[in-house]
Structure formats: structure tokens, C-alpha cells
PDB file of N, CA, C and O in Angstrom:
ATOM      1  N   MET A   1       0.919  -1.124  -0.017  1.00  0.00           N
ATOM      2  CA  MET A   1       0.131   0.077   0.066  1.00  0.00           C
ATOM      3  C   MET A   1       0.775   1.168  -0.179  1.00  0.00           C
ATOM      4  O   MET A   1       0.484   2.046  -0.991  1.00  0.00           O
ATOM      5  N   LEU A   2       2.043   1.078   0.843  1.00  0.00           N
ATOM      6  CA  LEU A   2       2.704   2.390   0.790  1.00  0.00           C
ATOM      7  C   LEU A   2       3.516   2.572  -0.345  1.00  0.00           C
ATOM      8  O   LEU A   2       3.917   3.715  -0.562  1.00  0.00           O
ATOM      9  N   ARG A   3       3.858   1.598  -1.166  1.00  0.00           N
ATOM     10  CA  ARG A   3       4.402   2.039  -2.740  1.00  0.00           C
ATOM     11  C   ARG A   3       3.316   2.683  -3.522  1.00  0.00           C
ATOM     12  O   ARG A   3       3.546   3.723  -4.138  1.00  0.00           O
ATOM     13  N   TRP A   4       2.188   2.144  -3.531  1.00  0.00           N
ATOM     14  CA  TRP A   4       1.096   2.851  -4.345  1.00  0.00           C
ATOM     15  C   TRP A   4       1.154   4.373  -3.764  1.00  0.00           C
ATOM     16  O   TRP A   4       1.329   5.321  -4.530  1.00  0.00           O
ATOM     17  N   GLN A   5       0.991   4.548  -2.312  1.00  0.00           N
ATOM     18  CA  GLN A   5       0.930   6.070  -2.166  1.00  0.00           C
ATOM     19  C   GLN A   5       1.995   6.822  -2.550  1.00  0.00           C
ATOM     20  O   GLN A   5       1.847   7.987  -2.916  1.00  0.00           O
ATOM     21  N   ILE A   6       3.206   6.204  -2.500  1.00  0.00           N
ATOM     22  CA  ILE A   6       4.456   7.003  -3.071  1.00  0.00           C
ATOM     23  C   ILE A   6       4.272   7.032  -4.647  1.00  0.00           C
ATOM     24  O   ILE A   6       4.353   8.131  -5.196  1.00  0.00           O
ATOM     25  N   ALA A   7       4.072   6.092  -5.283  1.00  0.00           N
ATOM     26  CA  ALA A   7       3.911   6.365  -6.528  1.00  0.00           C
ATOM     27  C   ALA A   7       2.814   7.476  -7.104  1.00  0.00           C
ATOM     28  O   ALA A   7       3.034   8.178  -8.092  1.00  0.00           O
ATOM     29  N   ILE A   8       1.744   7.508  -6.412  1.00  0.00           N
ATOM     30  CA  ILE A   8       0.571   8.465  -7.031  1.00  0.00           C
ATOM     31  C   ILE A   8       0.566   9.629  -5.947  1.00  0.00           C
ATOM     32  O   ILE A   8      -0.462  10.304  -5.895  1.00  0.00           O
ATOM     33  N   GLN A   9       1.446   9.889  -5.209  1.00  0.00           N
ATOM     34  CA  GLN A   9       1.499  11.188  -4.267  1.00  0.00           C
ATOM     35  C   GLN A   9       1.146  12.353  -4.784  1.00  0.00           C
ATOM     36  O   GLN A   9       0.465  13.191  -4.193  1.00  0.00           O
ATOM     37  N   GLU A  10       1.753  12.494  -6.309  1.00  0.00           N
ATOM     38  CA  GLU A  10       1.662  13.829  -6.918  1.00  0.00           C
ATOM     39  C   GLU A  10       0.017  14.051  -7.331  1.00  0.00           C
ATOM     40  O   GLU A  10      -0.324  15.172  -7.708  1.00  0.00           O
ATOM     41  N   TYR A  11      -0.836  13.122  -7.264  1.00  0.00           N
ATOM     42  CA  TYR A  11      -2.284  13.333  -7.621  1.00  0.00           C
ATOM     43  C   TYR A  11      -3.082  13.264  -6.171  1.00  0.00           C
ATOM     44  O   TYR A  11      -4.273  12.955  -6.188  1.00  0.00           O
ATOM     45  N   ARG A  12      -2.464  13.534  -4.998  1.00  0.00           N
ATOM     46  CA  ARG A  12      -2.983  13.577  -3.665  1.00  0.00           C
ATOM     47  C   ARG A  12      -3.875  14.769  -3.753  1.00  0.00           C
ATOM     48  O   ARG A  12      -3.584  15.854  -4.257  1.00  0.00           O
ATOM     49  N   GLY A  13      -5.009  14.417  -3.191  1.00  0.00           N
ATOM     50  CA  GLY A  13      -6.148  15.438  -3.110  1.00  0.00           C
ATOM     51  C   GLY A  13      -7.192  15.067  -4.008  1.00  0.00           C
ATOM     52  O   GLY A  13      -8.361  15.212  -3.650  1.00  0.00           O
ATOM     53  N   ASN A  14      -6.821  14.462  -5.484  1.00  0.00           N
ATOM     54  CA  ASN A  14      -7.518  14.200  -6.305  1.00  0.00           C
ATOM     55  C   ASN A  14      -8.112  12.899  -6.427  1.00  0.00           C
ATOM     56  O   ASN A  14      -8.966  12.661  -7.280  1.00  0.00           O
ATOM     57  N   MET A  15      -7.650  11.962  -5.522  1.00  0.00           N
ATOM     58  CA  MET A  15      -8.227  10.753  -5.408  1.00  0.00           C
ATOM     59  C   MET A  15      -7.988   9.972  -4.092  1.00  0.00           C
ATOM     60  O   MET A  15      -6.866   9.893  -3.592  1.00  0.00           O
ATOM     61  N   PRO A  16      -9.118   9.381  -3.538  1.00  0.00           N
ATOM     62  CA  PRO A  16      -8.898   8.793  -2.285  1.00  0.00           C
ATOM     63  C   PRO A  16      -7.968   7.379  -2.377  1.00  0.00           C
ATOM     64  O   PRO A  16      -7.919   6.720  -3.416  1.00  0.00           O
ATOM     65  N   ILE A  17      -7.331   7.054  -1.300  1.00  0.00           N
ATOM     66  CA  ILE A  17      -6.833   5.471  -1.279  1.00  0.00           C
ATOM     67  C   ILE A  17      -7.734   4.774  -0.244  1.00  0.00           C
ATOM     68  O   ILE A  17      -7.819   5.085   0.943  1.00  0.00           O
ATOM     69  N   VAL A  18      -8.370   3.820  -0.850  1.00  0.00           N
ATOM     70  CA  VAL A  18      -9.102   2.762   0.120  1.00  0.00           C
ATOM     71  C   VAL A  18      -8.560   1.502   0.205  1.00  0.00           C
ATOM     72  O   VAL A  18      -8.430   0.787  -0.788  1.00  0.00           O
ATOM     73  N   HIS A  19      -8.256   1.198   1.238  1.00  0.00           N
ATOM     74  CA  HIS A  19      -7.766  -0.284   1.638  1.00  0.00           C
ATOM     75  C   HIS A  19      -9.123  -1.365   1.567  1.00  0.00           C
ATOM     76  O   HIS A  19     -10.209  -1.278   2.140  1.00  0.00           O
ATOM     77  N   GLU A  20      -8.606  -2.393   0.640  1.00  0.00           N
ATOM     78  CA  GLU A  20      -9.642  -3.339   0.759  1.00  0.00           C
ATOM     79  C   GLU A  20      -9.008  -4.714   1.054  1.00  0.00           C
ATOM     80  O   GLU A  20      -8.002  -5.083   0.448  1.00  0.00           O
ATOM     81  N   ASP A  21      -9.555  -5.395   1.906  1.00  0.00           N
ATOM     82  CA  ASP A  21      -9.072  -6.525   2.607  1.00  0.00           C
ATOM     83  C   ASP A  21      -8.626  -7.486   1.518  1.00  0.00           C
ATOM     84  O   ASP A  21      -9.188  -7.540   0.424  1.00  0.00           O
ATOM     85  N   GLY A  22      -7.675  -8.180   1.836  1.00  0.00           N
ATOM     86  CA  GLY A  22      -7.323  -9.246   0.557  1.00  0.00           C
ATOM     87  C   GLY A  22      -8.018 -10.649   0.387  1.00  0.00           C
ATOM     88  O   GLY A  22      -7.761 -11.495  -0.470  1.00  0.00           O
ATOM     89  N   ASN A  23      -9.095 -10.718   1.543  1.00  0.00           N
ATOM     90  CA  ASN A  23      -9.908 -11.802   1.242  1.00  0.00           C
ATOM     91  C   ASN A  23     -11.098 -11.532   0.161  1.00  0.00           C
ATOM     92  O   ASN A  23     -11.641 -12.360  -0.570  1.00  0.00           O
ATOM     93  N   ILE A  24     -11.348 -10.122   0.273  1.00  0.00           N
ATOM     94  CA  ILE A  24     -12.401  -9.466  -0.710  1.00  0.00           C
ATOM     95  C   ILE A  24     -11.711  -9.184  -2.167  1.00  0.00           C
ATOM     96  O   ILE A  24     -12.306  -9.429  -3.217  1.00  0.00           O
ATOM     97  N   HIS A  25     -10.280  -8.598  -2.107  1.00  0.00           N
ATOM     98  CA  HIS A  25      -9.724  -8.075  -3.320  1.00  0.00           C
ATOM     99  C   HIS A  25      -8.661  -8.783  -3.754  1.00  0.00           C
ATOM    100  O   HIS A  25      -7.554  -8.288  -3.543  1.00  0.00           O
ATOM    101  N   LYS A  26      -8.738 -10.011  -4.408  1.00  0.00           N
ATOM    102  CA  LYS A  26      -8.012 -11.207  -4.416  1.00  0.00           C
ATOM    103  C   LYS A  26      -6.860 -10.933  -5.873  1.00  0.00           C
ATOM    104  O   LYS A  26      -5.854 -11.626  -6.028  1.00  0.00           O
ATOM    105  N   ASN A  27      -7.164 -10.082  -6.594  1.00  0.00           N
ATOM    106  CA  ASN A  27      -6.172 -10.233  -7.775  1.00  0.00           C
ATOM    107  C   ASN A  27      -5.203  -8.836  -7.662  1.00  0.00           C
ATOM    108  O   ASN A  27      -4.974  -8.242  -8.716  1.00  0.00           O
ATOM    109  N   VAL A  28      -4.797  -8.458  -6.757  1.00  0.00           N
ATOM    110  CA  VAL A  28      -3.857  -7.323  -6.619  1.00  0.00           C
ATOM    111  C   VAL A  28      -2.660  -7.504  -6.212  1.00  0.00           C
ATOM    112  O   VAL A  28      -1.963  -6.492  -6.145  1.00  0.00           O
ATOM    113  N   ASP A  29      -2.019  -8.889  -5.798  1.00  0.00           N
ATOM    114  CA  ASP A  29      -0.912  -9.123  -5.280  1.00  0.00           C
ATOM    115  C   ASP A  29       0.085  -8.903  -6.451  1.00  0.00           C
ATOM    116  O   ASP A  29       1.067  -8.186  -6.260  1.00  0.00           O
ATOM    117  N   GLY A  30      -0.112  -9.448  -7.562  1.00  0.00           N
ATOM    118  CA  GLY A  30       1.106  -9.508  -8.370  1.00  0.00           C
ATOM    119  C   GLY A  30       0.927  -8.180  -9.017  1.00  0.00           C
ATOM    120  O   GLY A  30       1.745  -8.151  -9.937  1.00  0.00           O
ATOM    121  N   LEU A  31       0.225  -7.019  -8.982  1.00  0.00           N
ATOM    122  CA  LEU A  31       0.019  -5.800  -9.540  1.00  0.00           C
ATOM    123  C   LEU A  31       0.428  -4.774  -8.454  1.00  0.00           C
ATOM    124  O   LEU A  31       0.416  -3.586  -8.776  1.00  0.00           O
ATOM    125  N   SER A  32       0.737  -5.073  -7.377  1.00  0.00           N
ATOM    126  CA  SER A  32       0.817  -4.267  -6.168  1.00  0.00           C
ATOM    127  C   SER A  32       2.200  -4.068  -5.730  1.00  0.00           C
ATOM    128  O   SER A  32       2.522  -3.242  -4.876  1.00  0.00           O
ATOM    129  N   ARG A  33       3.243  -5.077  -6.518  1.00  0.00           N
ATOM    130  CA  ARG A  33       4.466  -5.208  -5.797  1.00  0.00           C
ATOM    131  C   ARG A  33       5.502  -4.756  -6.759  1.00  0.00           C
ATOM    132  O   ARG A  33       5.671  -5.470  -7.748  1.00  0.00           O
ATOM    133  N   TRP A  34       6.361  -3.480  -6.604  1.00  0.00           N
ATOM    134  CA  TRP A  34       7.392  -3.121  -7.351  1.00  0.00           C
ATOM    135  C   TRP A  34       8.512  -4.167  -7.278  1.00  0.00           C
ATOM    136  O   TRP A  34       8.757  -4.762  -6.228  1.00  0.00           O
ATOM    137  N   GLU A  35       9.175  -4.374  -8.398  1.00  0.00           N
ATOM    138  CA  GLU A  35      10.362  -5.138  -8.423  1.00  0.00           C
ATOM    139  C   GLU A  35      11.428  -4.627  -7.742  1.00  0.00           C
ATOM    140  O   GLU A  35      12.037  -3.706  -8.288  1.00  0.00           O
ATOM    141  N   LEU A  36      11.871  -5.094  -6.447  1.00  0.00           N
ATOM    142  CA  LEU A  36      12.987  -4.826  -5.801  1.00  0.00           C
ATOM    143  C   LEU A  36      14.383  -4.736  -6.544  1.00  0.00           C
ATOM    144  O   LEU A  36      14.625  -5.648  -7.334  1.00  0.00           O
ATOM    145  N   PRO A  37      15.334  -3.732  -6.377  1.00  0.00           N
ATOM    146  CA  PRO A  37      16.552  -3.791  -7.129  1.00  0.00           C
ATOM    147  C   PRO A  37      17.251  -5.060  -6.172  1.00  0.00           C
ATOM    148  O   PRO A  37      17.087  -5.335  -4.983  1.00  0.00           O
ATOM    149  N   ASN A  38      18.042  -5.656  -7.163  1.00  0.00           N
ATOM    150  CA  ASN A  38      19.060  -6.947  -6.702  1.00  0.00           C
ATOM    151  C   ASN A  38      20.306  -6.255  -6.117  1.00  0.00           C
ATOM    152  O   ASN A  38      21.357  -6.571  -6.675  1.00  0.00           O
ATOM    153  N   ASP A  39      20.382  -5.519  -5.268  1.00  0.00           N
ATOM    154  CA  ASP A  39      21.585  -4.937  -4.601  1.00  0.00           C
ATOM    155  C   ASP A  39      22.098  -5.798  -3.538  1.00  0.00           C
ATOM    156  O   ASP A  39      21.285  -6.466  -2.899  1.00  0.00           O
ATOM    157  N   ILE A  40      23.279  -5.864  -3.283  1.00  0.00           N
ATOM    158  CA  ILE A  40      23.640  -6.711  -2.211  1.00  0.00           C
ATOM    159  C   ILE A  40      23.147  -6.397  -0.756  1.00  0.00           C
ATOM    160  O   ILE A  40      23.019  -7.228   0.143  1.00  0.00           O
ATOM    161  N   GLU A  41      22.873  -4.939  -0.675  1.00  0.00           N
ATOM    162  CA  GLU A  41      22.367  -4.346   0.506  1.00  0.00           C
ATOM    163  C   GLU A  41      20.928  -4.779   0.664  1.00  0.00           C
ATOM    164  O   GLU A  41      20.415  -4.681   1.778  1.00  0.00           O
ATOM    165  N   SER A  42      20.128  -5.320  -0.509  1.00  0.00           N
ATOM    166  CA  SER A  42      18.710  -5.427  -0.126  1.00  0.00           C
ATOM    167  C   SER A  42      18.460  -6.841   0.474  1.00  0.00           C
ATOM    168  O   SER A  42      19.300  -7.684   0.159  1.00  0.00           O
ATOM    169  N   CYS A  43      17.527  -7.208   1.221  1.00  0.00           N
ATOM    170  CA  CYS A  43      16.863  -8.412   1.803  1.00  0.00           C
ATOM    171  C   CYS A  43      16.624  -9.351   0.809  1.00  0.00           C
ATOM    172  O   CYS A  43      16.664 -10.547   1.100  1.00  0.00           O
ATOM    173  N   SER A  44      16.403  -9.020  -0.217  1.00  0.00           N
ATOM    174  CA  SER A  44      15.947  -9.819  -1.639  1.00  0.00           C
ATOM    175  C   SER A  44      16.949 -10.107  -2.384  1.00  0.00           C
ATOM    176  O   SER A  44      16.623 -10.584  -3.471  1.00  0.00           O
ATOM    177  N   TYR A  45      18.345  -9.964  -2.151  1.00  0.00           N
ATOM    178  CA  TYR A  45      19.428  -9.929  -2.843  1.00  0.00           C
ATOM    179  C   TYR A  45      19.799 -11.547  -3.550  1.00  0.00           C
ATOM    180  O   TYR A  45      20.150 -12.480  -2.827  1.00  0.00           O
ATOM    181  N   VAL A  46      19.693 -11.644  -4.645  1.00  0.00           N
ATOM    182  CA  VAL A  46      19.874 -13.015  -5.395  1.00  0.00           C
ATOM    183  C   VAL A  46      21.181 -12.838  -6.140  1.00  0.00           C
ATOM    184  O   VAL A  46      21.136 -12.002  -7.043  1.00  0.00           O
ATOM    185  N   PRO A  47      22.465 -13.524  -5.925  1.00  0.00           N
ATOM    186  CA  PRO A  47      23.599 -13.587  -6.651  1.00  0.00           C
ATOM    187  C   PRO A  47      23.290 -13.966  -7.860  1.00  0.00           C
ATOM    188  O   PRO A  47      22.577 -14.963  -7.978  1.00  0.00           O
ATOM    189  N   GLU A  48      23.754 -13.256  -9.049  1.00  0.00           N
ATOM    190  CA  GLU A  48      23.473 -13.516 -10.298  1.00  0.00           C
ATOM    191  C   GLU A  48      24.458 -14.690 -10.772  1.00  0.00           C
ATOM    192  O   GLU A  48      25.628 -14.671 -10.392  1.00  0.00           O
ATOM    193  N   GLU A  49      23.980 -15.708 -11.602  1.00  0.00           N
ATOM    194  CA  GLU A  49      24.698 -16.813 -11.980  1.00  0.00           C
ATOM    195  C   GLU A  49      25.625 -16.588 -13.357  1.00  0.00           C
ATOM    196  O   GLU A  49      25.045 -15.938 -14.227  1.00  0.00           O
ATOM    197  N   ASP A  50      26.619 -16.913 -13.593  1.00  0.00           N
ATOM    198  CA  ASP A  50      27.378 -16.783 -14.790  1.00  0.00           C
ATOM    199  C   ASP A  50      26.506 -17.144 -15.831  1.00  0.00           C
ATOM    200  O   ASP A  50      25.955 -18.234 -15.681  1.00  0.00           O
ATOM    201  N   SER A  51      26.190 -16.390 -17.039  1.00  0.00           N
ATOM    202  CA  SER A  51      25.584 -16.347 -18.065  1.00  0.00           C
ATOM    203  C   SER A  51      26.167 -17.616 -19.126  1.00  0.00           C
ATOM    204  O   SER A  51      25.672 -17.949 -20.203  1.00  0.00           O
ATOM    205  N   LEU A  52      27.225 -18.120 -18.529  1.00  0.00           N
ATOM    206  CA  LEU A  52      27.950 -19.358 -19.693  1.00  0.00           C
ATOM    207  C   LEU A  52      27.011 -20.495 -19.647  1.00  0.00           C
ATOM    208  O   LEU A  52      26.656 -21.125 -18.651  1.00  0.00           O
ATOM    209  N   GLN A  53      26.591 -20.695 -21.128  1.00  0.00           N
ATOM    210  CA  GLN A  53      25.670 -21.539 -21.421  1.00  0.00           C
ATOM    211  C   GLN A  53      26.677 -22.856 -22.018  1.00  0.00           C
ATOM    212  O   GLN A  53      27.294 -22.644 -23.062  1.00  0.00           O
ATOM    213  N   ILE A  54      26.794 -23.955 -21.459  1.00  0.00           N
ATOM    214  CA  ILE A  54      27.341 -25.287 -22.026  1.00  0.00           C
ATOM    215  C   ILE A  54      26.341 -26.112 -22.708  1.00  0.00           C
ATOM    216  O   ILE A  54      25.301 -26.461 -22.150  1.00  0.00           O
ATOM    217  N   LYS A  55      26.686 -26.465 -24.064  1.00  0.00           N
ATOM    218  CA  LYS A  55      25.835 -27.088 -24.845  1.00  0.00           C
ATOM    219  C   LYS A  55      26.592 -28.768 -24.543  1.00  0.00           C
ATOM    220  O   LYS A  55      27.750 -29.109 -24.786  1.00  0.00           O
ATOM    221  N   ILE A  56      25.550 -29.534 -23.985  1.00  0.00           N
ATOM    222  CA  ILE A  56      25.993 -30.807 -23.810  1.00  0.00           C
ATOM    223  C   ILE A  56      25.274 -31.974 -24.682  1.00  0.00           C
ATOM    224  O   ILE A  56      24.051 -32.096 -24.616  1.00  0.00           O
ATOM    225  N   GLU A  57      26.011 -32.778 -25.452  1.00  0.00           N
ATOM    226  CA  GLU A  57      25.501 -33.564 -26.314  1.00  0.00           C
ATOM    227  C   GLU A  57      26.095 -35.124 -26.032  1.00  0.00           C
ATOM    228  O   GLU A  57      27.292 -35.389 -25.926  1.00  0.00           O
ATOM    229  N   VAL A  58      25.149 -35.952 -25.949  1.00  0.00           N
ATOM    230  CA  VAL A  58      25.463 -37.403 -25.680  1.00  0.00           C
ATOM    231  C   VAL A  58      25.205 -38.191 -26.806  1.00  0.00           C
ATOM    232  O   VAL A  58      24.200 -38.011 -27.493  1.00  0.00           O
ATOM    233  N   LEU A  59      26.210 -39.226 -27.094  1.00  0.00           N
ATOM    234  CA  LEU A  59      25.666 -40.237 -27.943  1.00  0.00           C
ATOM    235  C   LEU A  59      25.867 -41.578 -27.416  1.00  0.00           C
ATOM    236  O   LEU A  59      26.939 -41.901 -26.905  1.00  0.00           O
ATOM    237  N   SER A  60      24.836 -42.407 -27.524  1.00  0.00           N
ATOM    238  CA  SER A  60      24.798 -43.566 -26.859  1.00  0.00           C
ATOM    239  C   SER A  60      25.096 -44.746 -28.115  1.00  0.00           C
ATOM    240  O   SER A  60      24.269 -44.720 -29.026  1.00  0.00           O
ATOM    241  N   VAL A  61      25.916 -45.502 -28.199  1.00  0.00           N
ATOM    242  CA  VAL A  61      26.074 -46.629 -28.981  1.00  0.00           C
ATOM    243  C   VAL A  61      25.689 -47.961 -28.490  1.00  0.00           C
ATOM    244  O   VAL A  61      26.015 -48.264 -27.342  1.00  0.00           O
ATOM    245  N   THR A  62      25.003 -48.834 -29.255  1.00  0.00           N
ATOM    246  CA  THR A  62      24.668 -49.893 -28.329  1.00  0.00           C
ATOM    247  C   THR A  62      24.860 -51.139 -29.535  1.00  0.00           C
ATOM    248  O   THR A  62      24.223 -51.102 -30.587  1.00  0.00           O
ATOM    249  N   ASP A  63      25.685 -52.064 -29.254  1.00  0.00           N
ATOM    250  CA  ASP A  63      26.046 -53.139 -30.221  1.00  0.00           C
ATOM    251  C   ASP A  63      24.902 -54.166 -30.324  1.00  0.00           C
ATOM    252  O   ASP A  63      24.740 -54.865 -29.323  1.00  0.00           O
ATOM    253  N   LEU A  64      24.023 -54.385 -31.452  1.00  0.00           N
ATOM    254  CA  LEU A  64      22.950 -55.448 -31.252  1.00  0.00           C
ATOM    255  C   LEU A  64      23.343 -56.453 -31.943  1.00  0.00           C
ATOM    256  O   LEU A  64      24.136 -56.451 -32.885  1.00  0.00           O
ATOM    257  N   ASN A  65      22.662 -57.514 -31.372  1.00  0.00           N
ATOM    258  CA  ASN A  65      22.661 -58.797 -31.762  1.00  0.00           C
ATOM    259  C   ASN A  65      22.534 -58.968 -33.300  1.00  0.00           C
ATOM    260  O   ASN A  65      21.520 -58.387 -33.686  1.00  0.00           O
ATOM    261  N   THR A  66      23.146 -59.505 -34.206  1.00  0.00           N
ATOM    262  CA  THR A  66      23.253 -59.662 -35.522  1.00  0.00           C
ATOM    263  C   THR A  66      21.600 -60.107 -36.063  1.00  0.00           C
ATOM    264  O   THR A  66      20.857 -59.557 -36.875  1.00  0.00           O
ATOM    265  N   THR A  67      21.429 -61.306 -35.243  1.00  0.00           N
ATOM    266  CA  THR A  67      19.940 -61.801 -35.670  1.00  0.00           C
ATOM    267  C   THR A  67      18.833 -60.806 -35.186  1.00  0.00           C
ATOM    268  O   THR A  67      17.766 -60.737 -35.796  1.00  0.00           O
ATOM    269  N   LEU A  68      19.042 -60.187 -34.300  1.00  0.00           N
ATOM    270  CA  LEU A  68      18.095 -59.217 -33.848  1.00  0.00           C
ATOM    271  C   LEU A  68      17.881 -57.941 -34.921  1.00  0.00           C
ATOM    272  O   LEU A  68      16.754 -57.542 -35.215  1.00  0.00           O
ATOM    273  N   PHE A  69      19.194 -57.313 -35.504  1.00  0.00           N
ATOM    274  CA  PHE A  69      19.589 -56.316 -36.267  1.00  0.00           C
ATOM    275  C   PHE A  69      18.542 -56.618 -37.452  1.00  0.00           C
ATOM    276  O   PHE A  69      17.639 -55.871 -37.830  1.00  0.00           O
ATOM    277  N   GLU A  70      18.920 -58.053 -38.009  1.00  0.00           N
ATOM    278  CA  GLU A  70      18.506 -58.359 -39.288  1.00  0.00           C
ATOM    279  C   GLU A  70      16.876 -58.599 -39.253  1.00  0.00           C
ATOM    280  O   GLU A  70      16.171 -58.309 -40.220  1.00  0.00           O
ATOM    281  N   GLU A  71      16.281 -59.237 -37.866  1.00  0.00           N
ATOM    282  CA  GLU A  71      14.859 -59.042 -38.041  1.00  0.00           C
ATOM    283  C   GLU A  71      14.322 -57.756 -38.061  1.00  0.00           C
ATOM    284  O   GLU A  71      13.479 -57.518 -38.926  1.00  0.00           O
ATOM    285  N   VAL A  72      14.705 -56.717 -37.129  1.00  0.00           N
ATOM    286  CA  VAL A  72      14.359 -55.369 -37.133  1.00  0.00           C
ATOM    287  C   VAL A  72      14.344 -54.918 -38.610  1.00  0.00           C
ATOM    288  O   VAL A  72      13.311 -54.406 -39.042  1.00  0.00           O
ATOM    289  N   ARG A  73      15.421 -55.073 -39.416  1.00  0.00           N
ATOM    290  CA  ARG A  73      15.552 -54.676 -40.835  1.00  0.00           C
ATOM    291  C   ARG A  73      14.501 -55.366 -41.827  1.00  0.00           C
ATOM    292  O   ARG A  73      13.799 -54.783 -42.653  1.00  0.00           O
ATOM    293  N   ASN A  74      14.542 -56.446 -41.616  1.00  0.00           N
ATOM    294  CA  ASN A  74      13.316 -57.029 -42.493  1.00  0.00           C
ATOM    295  C   ASN A  74      12.157 -56.620 -42.152  1.00  0.00           C
ATOM    296  O   ASN A  74      11.438 -56.537 -43.147  1.00  0.00           O
ATOM    297  N   ARG A  75      11.561 -56.279 -41.061  1.00  0.00           N
ATOM    298  CA  ARG A  75      10.542 -55.818 -40.648  1.00  0.00           C
ATOM    299  C   ARG A  75      10.048 -54.312 -41.262  1.00  0.00           C
ATOM    300  O   ARG A  75       8.933 -53.919 -41.607  1.00  0.00           O
ATOM    301  N   TYR A  76      11.327 -53.671 -41.244  1.00  0.00           N
ATOM    302  CA  TYR A  76      11.146 -52.198 -41.528  1.00  0.00           C
ATOM    303  C   TYR A  76      11.001 -52.376 -43.142  1.00  0.00           C
ATOM    304  O   TYR A  76      10.222 -51.638 -43.746  1.00  0.00           O
ATOM    305  N   PHE A  77      11.659 -53.233 -43.742  1.00  0.00           N
ATOM    306  CA  PHE A  77      11.530 -53.401 -45.359  1.00  0.00           C
ATOM    307  C   PHE A  77      10.152 -53.674 -45.838  1.00  0.00           C
ATOM    308  O   PHE A  77       9.672 -53.190 -46.863  1.00  0.00           O
ATOM    309  N   LYS A  78       9.425 -54.653 -44.855  1.00  0.00           N
ATOM    310  CA  LYS A  78       8.143 -54.999 -44.976  1.00  0.00           C
ATOM    311  C   LYS A  78       7.127 -53.902 -44.682  1.00  0.00           C
ATOM    312  O   LYS A  78       6.057 -53.938 -45.289  1.00  0.00           O
ATOM    313  N   ASP A  79       7.321 -53.114 -43.972  1.00  0.00           N
ATOM    314  CA  ASP A  79       6.524 -52.168 -43.785  1.00  0.00           C
ATOM    315  C   ASP A  79       6.608 -50.995 -44.682  1.00  0.00           C
ATOM    316  O   ASP A  79       7.656 -50.385 -44.892  1.00  0.00           O
ATOM    317  N   GLN A  80       5.390 -50.688 -45.234  1.00  0.00           N
ATOM    318  CA  GLN A  80       5.132 -49.610 -46.296  1.00  0.00           C
ATOM    319  C   GLN A  80       5.464 -48.283 -45.919  1.00  0.00           C
ATOM    320  O   GLN A  80       5.907 -47.475 -46.734  1.00  0.00           O
ATOM    321  N   ASN A  81       5.233 -47.970 -44.493  1.00  0.00           N
ATOM    322  CA  ASN A  81       5.562 -46.747 -44.068  1.00  0.00           C
ATOM    323  C   ASN A  81       6.861 -46.372 -43.594  1.00  0.00           C
ATOM    324  O   ASN A  81       7.172 -45.220 -43.290  1.00  0.00           O
ATOM    325  N   CYS A  82       7.612 -47.373 -43.540  1.00  0.00           N
ATOM    326  CA  CYS A  82       9.068 -47.307 -42.985  1.00  0.00           C
ATOM    327  C   CYS A  82      10.313 -47.950 -44.045  1.00  0.00           C
ATOM    328  O   CYS A  82      11.522 -47.792 -43.880  1.00  0.00           O
ATOM    329  N   SER A  83       9.697 -48.656 -45.083  1.00  0.00           N
ATOM    330  CA  SER A  83      10.681 -49.219 -46.022  1.00  0.00           C
ATOM    331  C   SER A  83      11.875 -48.016 -46.717  1.00  0.00           C
ATOM    332  O   SER A  83      13.027 -48.277 -47.063  1.00  0.00           O
ATOM    333  N   PHE A  84      11.260 -46.822 -46.773  1.00  0.00           N
ATOM    334  CA  PHE A  84      12.355 -45.667 -47.444  1.00  0.00           C
ATOM    335  C   PHE A  84      13.411 -45.637 -46.613  1.00  0.00           C
ATOM    336  O   PHE A  84      14.465 -45.222 -47.095  1.00  0.00           O
ATOM    337  N   LEU A  85      13.394 -46.077 -45.133  1.00  0.00           N
ATOM    338  CA  LEU A  85      14.428 -45.619 -44.205  1.00  0.00           C
ATOM    339  C   LEU A  85      15.643 -46.720 -44.726  1.00  0.00           C
ATOM    340  O   LEU A  85      16.826 -46.383 -44.686  1.00  0.00           O
ATOM    341  N   CYS A  86      15.309 -47.784 -45.112  1.00  0.00           N
ATOM    342  CA  CYS A  86      16.348 -48.930 -45.418  1.00  0.00           C
ATOM    343  C   CYS A  86      16.712 -48.848 -46.844  1.00  0.00           C
ATOM    344  O   CYS A  86      17.121 -49.864 -47.406  1.00  0.00           O
ATOM    345  N   GLN A  87      16.606 -47.756 -47.468  1.00  0.00           N
ATOM    346  CA  GLN A  87      17.229 -47.632 -48.895  1.00  0.00           C
ATOM    347  C   GLN A  87      18.584 -46.804 -48.728  1.00  0.00           C
ATOM    348  O   GLN A  87      19.283 -46.560 -49.712  1.00  0.00           O
TER     349      GLN A  87
END
């Protein structure tokens, strides 16, 4: 409430400030809070992390049994939707 009073104090006298209980006026919480500065002196200080992004790629290789591989390949050949994958 105090933050809103500070923000609109230049209009003082032209508009009244009326407090409404939070149980009645439920949609104001996100709109009524100013973002606090991220200063080390602030109680809400959160250290900023390095913006370094590392791309990690993983390749997994599995040695299939030859019989299983041939069975899968034959099924792909017989499937009209997947046969182009074996060409």
C-alpha cells in the first residue's frame, strides 16, 4: 500500500486511497508489488549466476545382436511406411 501511495502522491487530493481486505480483493498481489533492486544491501538479494551456457550432447552406441538387427531390418523393409528408411 505504501508503494502505491508513493507512486501516486503527486495526485494527492484528487483521489482517495481505500484499503480493501485481501480476502475480498484477491487479484492485486502481482500488480501491487514493485520489483526490488537486486543490490547486495537488499534483503531480497540473489547473486546472479554466470551466463555461460554449455551445450552437452550425448551419443549412446549399442551393439545389437546380428540376428535381432536383421529381424528389425526385415520388418522395416516389409512395412510400407518405413521401407524408405532402409534404402
